[in-house]
C-alpha positions, 0 to 999 in steps of 0.5 A: 153213616151217622157221622155223615148225617151229622155233617149234612145237618150242619151244612145249612148253618155253615151256608147261612154263616158264609152268606152273612159274613159275605154281606157284613165284611165288605160293608165294614171295609168298603172304601168310603174315603175321599168323596163319600159325604154320607157313608162313614160320617152318617148318623145312626138312627140309634144315636141321640139327637145331640150325637147326631147333631155333632156328627152332622157338624163334623160332616160339614167339615168333611164336605168342605174338605172334599170340595177343596180336594176335588179342586186340588187333590194335593191340598195337604191341609184339606187331607189333614182336616179329613183325617182329623174329622173322620177320626173324631166321628169314629170316636163318637160312633165308638162311644155310641156303640156303632161299631160298623160306622166307627170302623168305616170312619177310622179306615177313612181317617187312616187313608187320609192321614197316609195320603197327607203324610206322603206330602208332609212326612215330617208332621209328627202330630199327624203321624201320632193321629195315624198311630192312634187311629190304627190302635182304635181300629185294632191294628195294634202293631201298626199303631205302635210302629207309627208312634215309635217312629215319632218318639225316635224322630222327636224324642222330646214330643211328650204326646208321642210318648204318652200315646205310645204308652197307651198303645202298648197298654192295649197290646198287653205290654204293661211294663213297656207302657209304664216306661213310655208314660214315665218318659212322658211325665219326666218331659213335663210333669206339670202339663196335662199330658204329664199328669195323665201319664203319671195317673196311668203309670200309677193305675197300672202299678195298682193293676187298675184297668185303663180306658180303651179310649185313645188319649 
């Protein structure tokens, strides 16, 4: 009987938790892609004035791209601009600790990059951005998949190897990450990407923590 009473006492807490999850999860993953002009790109009241202005400026690009897509849904360049702009806002929101806003923006970025890549599947840079957006959203296996696709299709793409290394490091695959960074470095040791790959390679050798921000 005491055990039954214990479960009855916990029942109100379980109901409250279920209600909270039902309200929060749909707001995070609601589809704001394409036509939303004040959802994923809106500034949070807790952000600084400079950050809010930066988001507002990027939002103008989103609005302009949405107008082009409304006139022509197959406007590839407008779709790519949307993906890049939403990803930029997502990074800003993440830095500002606006987790919900960042998740919405990154989901929008992913949606637009995927639509764009249907039209232009050989755009390696857009696929790299898609992979990085997946990783930033926590979908690590999908991010790794997209980035590996680029390294296979374009093995001399230094940024693809560098980004793959970062994605692997977020998954805890440190040795594989080091191999990717070494490959990136050997492609062009003098470039800024090559130097960053070398720095990451050295940091992991010394067990130093890496940034969780996408390169």
